[in-house]
ROSE-4610 file (N, C-alpha, C; in Angstrom, 1 decimal, always signed):
// ROSE-4610
residu = [X/X/X/X/X/X/X/X/X/X/X/X/X/X/X/X/X/X/X/X/X/X/X/X/X/X/X/X/X/X/X/X/X/X/X/X/X/X/X/X/X/X/X/X/X/X/X/X/X/X/X/X/X/X/X/X/X/X/X/X/X/X/X/X/X/X/X/X/X/X/X/X/X/X/X/X/X/X/X/X/X/X/X/X/X/X/X/X/X/X/X/X/X/X/X/X/X/X/X/X/X/X/X/X/X/X/X/X/X/X/X/X/X/X/X/X/X/X/X/X/X/X/X/X/X/X/X/X/X/X/X/X/X/X/X/X/X/X/X/X/X/X/X/X/X/X/X/X/X/X/X/X/X/X/X/X/X/X/X/X/X/X/X/X/X/X/X/X/X/X/X/X/X/X/X/X/X/X/X/X/X/X/X/X/X/X/X/X/X/X/X/X/X/X/X/X/X/X/X/X/X/X/X/X/X/X/X/X/X/X/X/X/X/X/X/X/X/X/X/X/X/X/X/X/X/X/X/X/X/X/X/X/X/X/X/X/X/X/X/X/X/X/X/X/X/X/X/X/X/X/X/X/X/X/X/X/X/X/X/X/X/X/X/X/X/X/X/X/X/X/X/X/X/X/X/X/X/X/X/X/X/X/X/X/X/X/X/X/X/X/X/X/X/X/X/X/X/X/X/X/X/X/X/X/X/X/X/X/X/X/X/X/X/X/X/X/X/X/X/X/X/X/X/X/X/X/X/X/X/X/X/X/X/X/X/X/X/X/X/X/X/X/X/X/X/X/X/X/X/X/X/X/X/X/X/X/X/X/X/X/X/X/X/X/X/X/X/X/X/X/X/X/X/X/X/X/X/X/X/X/X/X/X/X/X/X/X/X/X/X/X/X/X/X/X/X/X/X/X/X/X/X/X/X/X/X/X/X/X/X/X/X/X/X/X/X/X/X/X/X/X/X/X/X/X/X/X/X/X/X/X/X/X/X/X/X/X/X/X/X/X/X/X/X/X/X/X/X/X/X/X/X/X/X/X/X/X/X/X/X/X/X/X/X/X/X/X/X/X/X/X/X/X/X/X/X/X/X/X/X/X/X/X/X/X/X/X/X/X/X/X/X/X/X/X/X/X/X/X/X/X/X/X/X/X/X/X/X/X/X/X/X/X/X/X/X/X/X/X/X/X/X/X/X/X/X/X/X/X/X/X/X/X/X/X/X/X/X/X/X/X/X/X/X/X/X/X/X/X/X/X/X/X/X/X/X/X/X/X/X/X/X/X/X/X/X/X/X/X/X/X/X/X/X/X/X/X/X/X/X/X/X/X/X/X/X/X/X/X/X/X/X/X/X/X/X/X/X/X/X/X/X/X/X/X/X/X/X/X/X/X/X/X/X/X/X/X/X/X/X/X/X/X/X/X/X/X/X/X/X/X/X/X]
num = [1/1/1/2/2/2/3/3/3/4/4/4/5/5/5/6/6/6/7/7/7/8/8/8/9/9/9/10/10/10/11/11/11/12/12/12/13/13/13/14/14/14/15/15/15/16/16/16/17/17/17/18/18/18/19/19/19/20/20/20/21/21/21/22/22/22/23/23/23/24/24/24/25/25/25/26/26/26/27/27/27/28/28/28/29/29/29/30/30/30/31/31/31/32/32/32/33/33/33/34/34/34/35/35/35/36/36/36/37/37/37/38/38/38/39/39/39/40/40/40/41/41/41/42/42/42/43/43/43/44/44/44/45/45/45/46/46/46/47/47/47/48/48/48/49/49/49/50/50/50/51/51/51/52/52/52/53/53/53/54/54/54/55/55/55/56/56/56/57/57/57/58/58/58/59/59/59/60/60/60/61/61/61/62/62/62/63/63/63/64/64/64/65/65/65/66/66/66/67/67/67/68/68/68/69/69/69/70/70/70/71/71/71/72/72/72/73/73/73/74/74/74/75/75/75/76/76/76/77/77/77/78/78/78/79/79/79/80/80/80/81/81/81/82/82/82/83/83/83/84/84/84/85/85/85/86/86/86/87/87/87/88/88/88/89/89/89/90/90/90/91/91/91/92/92/92/93/93/93/94/94/94/95/95/95/96/96/96/97/97/97/98/98/98/99/99/99/100/100/100/101/101/101/102/102/102/103/103/103/104/104/104/105/105/105/106/106/106/107/107/107/108/108/108/109/109/109/110/110/110/111/111/111/112/112/112/113/113/113/114/114/114/115/115/115/116/116/116/117/117/117/118/118/118/119/119/119/120/120/120/121/121/121/122/122/122/123/123/123/124/124/124/125/125/125/126/126/126/127/127/127/128/128/128/129/129/129/130/130/130/131/131/131/132/132/132/133/133/133/134/134/134/135/135/135/136/136/136/137/137/137/138/138/138/139/139/139/140/140/140/141/141/141/142/142/142/143/143/143/144/144/144/145/145/145/146/146/146/147/147/147/148/148/148/149/149/149/150/150/150/151/151/151/152/152/152/153/153/153/154/154/154/155/155/155/156/156/156/157/157/157/158/158/158/159/159/159/160/160/160/161/161/161/162/162/162/163/163/163/164/164/164/165/165/165/166/166/166/167/167/167/168/168/168/169/169/169/170/170/170/171/171/171/172/172/172/173/173/173/174/174/174/175/175/175/176/176/176/177/177/177/178/178/178/179/179/179/180/180/180/181/181/181/182/182/182/183/183/183/184/184/184/185/185/185/186/186/186/187/187/187/188/188/188/189/189/189/190/190/190/191/191/191/192/192/192/193/193/193/194/194/194/195/195/195/196/196/196/197/197/197/198/198/198/199/199/199/200/200/200/201/201/201/202/202/202/203/203/203/204/204/204/205/205/205/206/206/206/207/207/207/208/208/208/209/209/209/210/210/210/211/211/211]
x = [+0.2/+0.5/-0.4/+0.2/-0.6/-0.8/-1.8/-2.1/-0.9/-0.2/+0.9/+2.1/+2.2/+3.3/+3.9/+5.0/+5.7/+6.5/+6.2/+6.9/+7.6/+7.5/+8.1/+9.6/+10.2/+11.6/+12.2/+13.2/+13.8/+15.0/+14.9/+15.9/+16.9/+16.8/+17.7/+18.6/+19.8/+20.6/+21.5/+22.6/+23.6/+23.0/+23.6/+23.3/+24.4/+24.1/+25.1/+24.8/+25.8/+25.7/+25.5/+24.5/+24.3/+25.3/+26.0/+27.0/+26.3/+25.0/+24.3/+23.7/+23.1/+22.4/+23.1/+24.1/+24.8/+24.0/+22.8/+22.0/+22.4/+22.3/+22.6/+21.3/+21.2/+19.9/+20.2/+19.2/+19.4/+19.8/+20.8/+21.3/+20.2/+19.2/+18.1/+17.4/+17.5/+16.8/+17.7/+18.9/+19.9/+20.3/+20.9/+21.5/+23.0/+23.6/+25.1/+25.7/+26.8/+27.6/+29.0/+29.6/+31.1/+31.7/+33.0/+33.6/+34.2/+33.8/+34.3/+35.7/+36.3/+37.7/+38.0/+37.0/+37.2/+36.9/+36.7/+36.4/+34.9/+34.1/+32.6/+31.9/+31.0/+30.2/+29.2/+29.0/+28.1/+27.2/+25.8/+24.9/+24.9/+25.0/+25.1/+23.8/+22.7/+21.4/+21.4/+22.2/+22.2/+23.2/+24.1/+25.1/+26.2/+26.5/+27.5/+28.8/+28.8/+30.0/+31.2/+32.4/+33.6/+34.0/+34.7/+35.2/+34.5/+35.1/+34.6/+33.2/+32.2/+30.8/+30.5/+29.8/+29.3/+27.7/+27.1/+25.7/+25.0/+23.8/+23.0/+21.5/+20.8/+19.4/+18.7/+17.7/+17.0/+15.8/+16.2/+15.2/+15.8/+14.9/+15.4/+16.3/+15.9/+16.7/+18.1/+18.2/+19.5/+20.4/+19.8/+20.6/+21.0/+20.1/+20.5/+21.6/+21.5/+22.5/+23.9/+23.9/+25.2/+25.8/+24.9/+25.4/+25.9/+25.2/+25.4/+26.5/+26.7/+27.6/+29.0/+29.3/+30.6/+30.8/+29.7/+29.9/+30.5/+30.4/+31.0/+32.6/+33.0/+34.5/+35.0/+34.2/+34.6/+34.7/+33.7/+33.7/+34.9/+35.2/+36.3/+37.6/+37.6/+38.9/+39.7/+38.9/+39.5/+38.5/+38.9/+37.9/+37.2/+35.9/+35.1/+34.1/+33.6/+32.6/+31.2/+30.2/+28.9/+28.1/+27.3/+26.5/+25.5/+25.2/+24.1/+22.8/+21.9/+20.6/+20.7/+21.6/+21.8/+20.5/+19.8/+18.6/+17.5/+17.3/+16.4/+16.8/+18.1/+18.7/+18.4/+18.6/+18.4/+16.9/+16.0/+14.6/+14.2/+14.8/+14.5/+15.0/+16.2/+16.8/+16.0/+15.6/+14.8/+13.5/+12.8/+11.5/+11.6/+12.7/+12.9/+13.2/+13.9/+14.3/+13.0/+12.1/+10.9/+10.0/+9.9/+9.1/+9.6/+10.9/+11.5/+11.3/+11.4/+11.2/+9.7/+8.8/+7.4/+7.1/+7.8/+7.6/+8.2/+9.3/+9.8/+8.8/+8.3/+7.3/+6.1/+5.6/+4.5/+4.8/+6.0/+6.4/+6.5/+6.8/+6.9/+5.5/+4.5/+3.2/+2.9/+3.8/+3.6/+3.1/+2.5/+1.9/+0.8/-0.3/-1.4/-1.8/-2.5/-3.0/-4.5/-5.1/-6.6/-7.4/-8.4/-9.2/-9.8/-10.4/-11.0/-10.0/-8.9/-7.9/-7.2/-7.0/-6.4/-7.4/-8.6/-9.7/-9.7/-9.7/-9.7/-8.6/-7.4/-6.2/-6.3/-6.8/-7.0/-8.0/-9.1/-10.1/-9.6/-8.8/-8.2/-7.0/-6.6/-5.4/-4.1/-4.1/-2.9/-2.0/-2.5/-1.7/-1.0/+0.3/+1.0/+1.3/+1.2/+1.5/+0.4/-0.2/-1.1/-0.4/-0.5/+0.2/-0.9/-1.0/-1.9/-1.3/-1.6/-1.0/-1.3/-0.3/-0.5/-1.5/-1.6/-2.5/-3.8/-4.1/-5.4/-6.5/-7.8/-8.9/-8.9/-9.0/-9.0/-10.2/-11.3/-12.5/-12.4/-11.8/-11.6/-10.6/-9.5/-8.5/-8.9/-9.9/-10.3/-11.1/-11.5/-12.3/-11.5/-10.2/-9.3/-8.4/-8.2/-7.5/-6.1/-5.2/-3.9/-4.0/-3.3/-3.4/-3.0/-3.6/-3.3/-1.9/-1.2/+0.3/+1.1/+0.5/+1.1/+1.7/+1.9/+2.5/+1.7/+1.9/+1.2/+2.2/+2.1/+3.0/+2.0/+2.2/+1.2/+1.9/+3.1/+3.8/+4.5/+4.0/+4.3/+3.2/+3.5/+2.4/+1.7/+0.5/-0.2/+0.6/+1.3/+2.2/+3.3/+3.9/+5.0/+4.4/+3.3/+2.7/+2.3/+1.7/+1.3/+2.5/+3.7/+4.9/+5.3/+5.1/+5.5/+4.6/+3.4/+2.5/+2.2/+3.1/+3.0/+1.8/+1.3/+0.1/+0.3/-0.6/-0.4/-0.4/-1.4/-1.5/-2.1/-1.9/-2.5/-2.7/-3.8/-4.1/-3.9/-4.3/-4.3/-3.4/-2.6/-1.8/-1.5/-1.1/-0.8/+0.3/+1.1/+2.2/+1.9/+2.2/+2.1/+3.3/+3.5/+4.5/+5.8/+6.0/+7.2/+8.5/+9.6/+10.9/+11.2/+10.5/+10.8/+10.0/+9.0/+8.1/+8.9/+9.8/+10.6/+11.5/+12.1/+12.9/+12.1/+10.9/+10.1/+9.7/+9.3/+8.9/+10.1/+11.3/+12.4/+12.8/+12.8/+13.2/+12.1/+10.8/+9.7/+9.7/+10.2/+10.2/+11.3/+12.5/+13.5/+13.0/+12.2/+11.6/+10.7/+9.9/+8.9/+9.6/+10.8/+11.5/+11.9/+12.1/+12.5/+11.3/+10.3/+9.1/+8.2/+8.1/+7.4/+8.1/+9.4/+10.2/+10.0/+9.9/+9.7/+8.3/+7.3/+5.9/+5.8/+6.5/+6.5/+7.2/+8.2/+9.0/+8.1/+7.4/+6.5/+5.4/+4.8/+3.7/+4.2/+5.4/+6.0/+6.3/+6.7/+7.0/+5.7/+4.6/+3.4/+2.8/+3.1/+2.5/+3.2/+4.5/+5.2/+4.9/+4.3/+4.0/+2.9/+3.1/+2.1/+1.5/+0.3/-0.3/-1.7]
y = [-34.0/-35.4/-36.1/-36.7/-37.3/-38.8/-39.3/-40.8/-41.6/-41.1/-41.9/-42.2/-41.5/-41.7/-40.4/-40.6/-39.4/-38.7/-37.4/-36.6/-35.4/-35.4/-34.3/-34.3/-33.1/-33.0/-33.1/-34.0/-34.1/-33.2/-32.1/-31.1/-31.2/-32.3/-32.5/-33.7/-33.8/-34.9/-34.6/-35.4/-35.2/-35.5/-34.9/-35.1/-35.8/-36.5/-37.2/-36.9/-37.1/-36.9/-38.2/-38.3/-39.6/-39.6/-40.8/-40.9/-41.1/-41.4/-41.6/-40.3/-39.5/-38.3/-37.0/-37.0/-35.8/-35.0/-35.4/-34.7/-34.9/-33.9/-34.0/-34.1/-35.1/-35.3/-35.9/-35.9/-36.5/-38.0/-38.5/-39.8/-40.9/-40.6/-41.5/-42.0/-41.2/-41.5/-42.1/-42.4/-43.0/-44.4/-45.2/-46.5/-46.3/-46.7/-46.7/-48.0/-47.9/-49.0/-48.9/-50.0/-50.1/-51.2/-51.2/-52.2/-53.2/-54.5/-55.6/-55.9/-56.7/-57.1/-57.8/-58.4/-59.1/-58.2/-56.9/-56.0/-56.0/-56.7/-56.7/-55.6/-54.9/-53.8/-54.4/-53.9/-54.5/-53.3/-53.6/-52.6/-52.6/-51.4/-51.3/-50.5/-51.2/-50.6/-49.9/-50.5/-50.0/-48.8/-48.7/-47.6/-47.8/-49.0/-49.2/-50.0/-50.4/-51.2/-50.3/-50.8/-50.0/-49.7/-48.7/-48.4/-47.2/-46.7/-45.5/-45.8/-45.0/-45.2/-44.4/-45.1/-44.4/-44.4/-43.4/-43.3/-43.2/-43.9/-43.8/-43.6/-42.7/-42.5/-43.8/-43.9/-45.2/-45.1/-45.2/-45.4/-46.2/-47.0/-48.0/-47.5/-46.4/-45.9/-45.4/-44.8/-44.4/-45.6/-46.6/-47.8/-48.6/-48.7/-49.4/-48.7/-47.3/-46.6/-46.7/-46.7/-46.9/-48.2/-49.3/-50.6/-50.9/-50.3/-50.6/-49.7/-48.5/-47.6/-47.5/-48.4/-48.4/-47.2/-46.7/-45.5/-45.8/-47.1/-47.4/-47.4/-48.0/-48.0/-46.6/-45.8/-44.4/-43.6/-43.8/-43.0/-43.4/-44.7/-45.3/-45.2/-44.9/-44.8/-46.1/-47.2/-48.5/-49.5/-50.6/-51.5/-52.3/-52.4/-53.2/-54.0/-55.1/-55.9/-55.6/-55.7/-55.4/-56.7/-57.0/-58.3/-58.2/-59.4/-59.4/-59.2/-58.5/-58.2/-57.4/-56.5/-55.7/-55.0/-54.4/-53.7/-54.6/-55.8/-56.7/-57.2/-57.4/-57.8/-56.8/-55.5/-54.4/-54.3/-54.5/-54.5/-55.6/-56.8/-57.9/-57.6/-57.0/-56.7/-55.6/-54.6/-53.5/-54.0/-54.9/-55.4/-56.2/-57.0/-57.8/-57.0/-55.9/-55.0/-54.3/-53.9/-53.2/-54.2/-55.4/-56.4/-56.7/-56.9/-57.2/-56.0/-54.8/-53.6/-53.6/-53.9/-53.9/-55.0/-56.1/-57.3/-56.9/-56.2/-55.7/-54.8/-53.9/-52.9/-53.7/-54.7/-55.5/-56.1/-56.7/-57.4/-56.4/-55.2/-54.2/-53.5/-53.9/-53.3/-52.1/-51.7/-50.5/-50.7/-51.9/-52.1/-53.1/-52.9/-53.8/-54.0/-55.1/-55.4/-55.8/-55.8/-56.2/-54.9/-54.9/-53.7/-53.1/-53.8/-53.3/-52.7/-53.4/-52.9/-51.6/-51.6/-50.4/-49.2/-49.5/-48.4/-47.9/-48.7/-48.3/-47.4/-47.8/-46.9/-45.6/-45.6/-44.3/-43.4/-44.0/-43.2/-42.6/-43.4/-42.9/-42.1/-41.9/-41.1/-41.7/-43.1/-43.8/-44.1/-44.1/-44.5/-43.3/-43.5/-42.4/-42.8/-44.1/-44.6/-45.7/-45.5/-46.4/-47.3/-48.6/-49.5/-50.3/-50.4/-51.2/-51.9/-53.2/-54.0/-53.5/-53.4/-52.9/-53.7/-55.0/-55.9/-56.2/-55.3/-55.4/-54.7/-55.0/-54.4/-52.9/-52.1/-50.7/-50.2/-50.8/-50.4/-50.5/-51.6/-51.8/-50.9/-50.6/-49.7/-48.3/-47.9/-46.5/-46.1/-47.1/-46.8/-46.4/-46.4/-46.0/-44.8/-43.8/-42.6/-42.5/-41.9/-41.7/-40.8/-41.1/-40.2/-38.8/-37.9/-36.4/-36.2/-35.6/-35.3/-36.6/-37.7/-39.0/-39.5/-40.8/-41.3/-42.5/-42.8/-43.9/-44.8/-46.1/-47.0/-48.0/-48.0/-48.8/-49.7/-50.1/-50.8/-52.1/-52.6/-54.0/-54.9/-56.1/-57.1/-57.6/-58.2/-58.8/-59.9/-60.7/-61.7/-61.1/-60.1/-59.5/-58.9/-58.2/-57.6/-58.7/-59.8/-60.9/-61.5/-61.6/-62.1/-61.3/-60.0/-59.1/-59.4/-60.0/-60.2/-61.7/-62.5/-63.9/-64.6/-64.1/-64.7/-64.9/-65.5/-65.8/-64.5/-63.7/-62.4/-61.3/-60.1/-59.0/-57.8/-57.1/-56.0/-54.6/-54.6/-53.3/-53.4/-52.4/-52.4/-50.9/-50.7/-49.4/-49.4/-48.3/-48.2/-47.0/-47.2/-46.1/-45.2/-44.4/-43.4/-44.0/-45.3/-45.9/-45.5/-45.8/-45.5/-46.1/-47.2/-47.8/-47.2/-46.4/-45.9/-45.1/-44.3/-43.4/-44.3/-45.3/-46.2/-47.0/-47.4/-48.1/-47.2/-46.0/-45.1/-44.7/-44.5/-44.2/-45.3/-46.6/-47.7/-48.0/-47.8/-48.1/-47.1/-45.8/-44.8/-45.2/-45.8/-46.2/-47.4/-48.3/-49.4/-48.9/-47.9/-47.3/-46.8/-46.2/-45.7/-46.8/-47.9/-49.1/-49.7/-49.9/-50.6/-49.8/-48.5/-47.6/-47.6/-47.5/-47.5/-48.8/-49.9/-51.2/-51.2/-50.7/-50.7/-49.8/-48.7/-47.8/-48.4/-49.1/-49.8/-50.9/-51.6/-52.7/-52.1/-51.0/-50.4/-49.8/-49.3/-48.8/-49.9/-51.0/-52.2/-52.7/-52.8/-53.3/-52.3/-51.0/-50.0/-50.1/-50.5/-50.6/-51.9/-52.9/-54.2/-54.1/-54.8/-54.8/-56.2/-56.2/-57.5/-57.5]
z = [-21.7/-21.8/-22.9/-23.9/-25.0/-24.7/-25.4/-25.2/-25.7/-26.6/-27.3/-26.4/-25.2/-24.4/-23.9/-23.2/-22.6/-23.6/-23.9/-24.8/-24.1/-22.8/-22.1/-22.2/-22.3/-22.4/-21.0/-20.8/-19.5/-19.5/-18.8/-18.8/-17.7/-16.9/-15.8/-16.2/-15.7/-16.0/-17.2/-17.3/-18.4/-19.8/-20.8/-22.2/-22.9/-24.0/-24.8/-26.3/-27.1/-28.5/-29.2/-30.1/-30.9/-32.0/-32.2/-33.2/-34.6/-34.6/-35.9/-36.4/-35.5/-36.0/-35.7/-34.7/-34.3/-33.3/-33.0/-32.1/-30.6/-29.8/-28.4/-27.6/-26.7/-26.0/-24.6/-23.7/-22.4/-22.6/-21.8/-22.1/-21.8/-21.0/-20.7/-22.0/-23.1/-24.3/-25.3/-24.9/-25.9/-25.4/-26.3/-25.9/-25.8/-24.7/-24.6/-25.1/-25.7/-26.2/-25.8/-25.6/-25.3/-26.2/-26.4/-27.1/-26.1/-26.3/-25.4/-25.6/-24.8/-25.0/-26.3/-26.9/-28.2/-29.4/-29.1/-30.2/-30.6/-29.9/-30.2/-29.6/-30.3/-29.7/-28.8/-27.6/-26.6/-26.1/-26.2/-25.7/-24.2/-23.6/-22.1/-21.6/-21.5/-21.2/-19.8/-18.9/-17.5/-17.4/-18.4/-18.4/-17.4/-17.1/-16.0/-16.5/-17.7/-18.1/-18.3/-18.0/-18.1/-19.5/-19.8/-21.1/-21.6/-22.7/-23.4/-23.9/-23.6/-24.0/-25.3/-26.2/-27.4/-27.3/-27.8/-27.6/-29.0/-29.0/-30.2/-29.8/-30.5/-30.2/-30.2/-29.3/-29.2/-30.2/-31.5/-32.5/-33.6/-34.2/-35.1/-36.3/-36.8/-38.0/-37.6/-36.4/-35.9/-35.6/-35.0/-34.6/-35.8/-36.8/-38.0/-38.8/-38.8/-39.5/-38.8/-37.5/-36.8/-37.0/-37.1/-37.3/-38.7/-39.7/-41.1/-41.7/-41.2/-41.8/-41.2/-40.3/-39.6/-38.7/-38.1/-37.2/-35.9/-35.4/-34.2/-34.3/-35.4/-35.7/-35.9/-36.6/-36.8/-35.5/-34.7/-33.4/-32.5/-32.5/-31.6/-32.3/-33.6/-34.3/-34.3/-34.4/-34.4/-34.9/-35.6/-36.1/-35.0/-35.1/-34.1/-34.9/-34.2/-34.8/-34.2/-35.1/-34.6/-34.7/-33.6/-33.7/-34.8/-35.4/-36.4/-35.6/-36.4/-35.8/-34.5/-34.5/-33.3/-32.8/-33.7/-33.3/-32.7/-33.3/-32.7/-31.3/-31.2/-29.9/-28.8/-29.2/-28.2/-27.9/-28.9/-28.6/-27.6/-27.8/-26.8/-25.4/-25.4/-24.1/-23.3/-24.1/-23.5/-23.0/-23.8/-23.4/-22.2/-22.1/-20.9/-19.7/-19.9/-18.8/-18.3/-19.2/-18.7/-18.0/-18.5/-17.8/-16.4/-16.3/-15.0/-14.0/-14.5/-13.6/-13.1/-14.0/-13.6/-12.6/-12.8/-11.9/-10.5/-10.5/-9.2/-8.5/-9.3/-8.8/-8.2/-8.9/-8.4/-7.1/-7.0/-5.7/-4.5/-4.8/-3.7/-3.5/-4.2/-4.0/-4.8/-5.7/-6.5/-7.9/-8.2/-9.5/-9.4/-10.1/-10.2/-11.6/-11.8/-13.2/-13.1/-14.2/-14.3/-14.3/-15.2/-15.4/-14.2/-13.3/-12.1/-11.1/-10.9/-10.0/-10.5/-11.8/-12.5/-12.4/-12.7/-12.6/-11.2/-10.2/-8.8/-8.5/-8.9/-8.6/-9.3/-10.5/-11.3/-10.6/-10.1/-9.4/-8.1/-7.4/-6.1/-6.3/-7.6/-7.9/-7.3/-7.2/-6.7/-7.9/-9.1/-10.3/-10.9/-11.2/-11.9/-13.4/-13.6/-15.0/-15.4/-16.5/-17.1/-18.1/-18.0/-19.0/-19.6/-21.0/-21.7/-22.8/-23.0/-24.1/-25.4/-26.3/-27.6/-28.5/-28.1/-28.9/-28.2/-27.2/-26.5/-27.3/-26.9/-27.5/-27.4/-28.5/-28.4/-27.7/-27.9/-27.2/-25.7/-25.2/-23.8/-23.2/-24.0/-23.5/-23.4/-24.3/-24.3/-23.1/-22.3/-21.1/-19.9/-20.1/-19.0/-19.5/-18.7/-19.1/-18.4/-19.0/-18.4/-17.2/-16.1/-14.9/-15.3/-14.6/-14.8/-14.5/-15.5/-15.4/-15.2/-15.6/-15.5/-16.9/-17.0/-18.2/-18.7/-20.0/-20.6/-21.4/-21.2/-21.9/-22.6/-23.9/-24.7/-25.8/-25.6/-26.6/-26.1/-25.0/-24.6/-25.1/-25.4/-25.8/-24.5/-24.8/-23.7/-23.0/-23.8/-23.2/-22.4/-22.8/-22.0/-20.7/-20.8/-19.6/-18.7/-19.2/-18.4/-17.6/-18.3/-17.7/-16.5/-16.5/-15.4/-14.2/-14.4/-13.3/-13.0/-13.6/-13.3/-13.9/-15.0/-15.6/-17.1/-17.8/-19.2/-20.0/-19.8/-20.5/-19.5/-19.9/-19.1/-20.1/-20.0/-20.9/-20.2/-18.9/-18.2/-17.0/-16.7/-15.5/-15.1/-13.9/-13.5/-12.5/-12.5/-11.5/-10.6/-9.3/-8.3/-8.4/-7.3/-7.3/-6.7/-6.7/-6.2/-6.9/-6.4/-7.0/-8.3/-8.7/-10.0/-11.1/-10.8/-11.9/-12.9/-12.5/-13.4/-14.3/-13.7/-14.5/-15.5/-15.2/-16.1/-17.3/-17.0/-18.0/-19.0/-18.4/-19.2/-20.2/-19.6/-20.5/-21.5/-21.1/-22.0/-23.1/-22.8/-23.9/-24.9/-24.4/-25.3/-26.2/-25.6/-26.3/-27.4/-27.0/-28.0/-29.3/-29.1/-30.3/-31.3/-30.8/-31.6/-32.2/-31.4/-31.9/-32.8/-32.5/-33.5/-34.8/-34.8/-36.0/-36.8/-36.1/-36.8/-37.5/-36.7/-37.2/-38.5/-38.4/-39.6/-40.8/-40.5/-41.6/-42.2/-41.4/-41.9/-42.7/-42.3/-43.0/-44.4/-44.3/-45.6/-46.6/-46.0/-46.9/-47.5/-46.7/-47.3/-48.3/-48.1/-49.0/-50.3/-50.4/-51.7/-52.4/-51.7/-52.3/-53.4/-54.4/-55.5/-55.6/-56.2/-56.3/-55.7]
């Protein structure tokens, strides 16, 4: 398990083919889309909307390629409309989904926040997932370690993590072994693919800038 997040291959469950890359992968790591009655492409994060599903890898470059190169229309063999700023919209929806799932875990007693509470859960081996705000102090975050054979989520903001716990901000949080933990990790991993891609694009843009 690496500090950067869960990189383990999920070899159980169905696989789907990404229409942007052609790669086949577990569907938990892809975004499902359907065409609405008005011909507009709709992201189906829960995977429950009716209609033929199209799948795109949950990373910024694949999603942008699908949106900009007409790949949805090609896959459906019919003209469809793609929302403006589709990737940013998906990022926002995924972030909200992860926050809501953590909030549900908190209400059921399967999540805590705050350095001391998280440290206590880690010492007692009650935590299976360590969550830390991406904009928190690196020095402070380095004092806590990912649970053995557990998962790490580090790409929510302090504001987003705070929202999950009903406070203004939060830096450290942990999830227990409750039923929501797996869903939080899966959706957070999809969010990571988009946010890491955005950060890399921003760095690349700054690197090309002159002056």
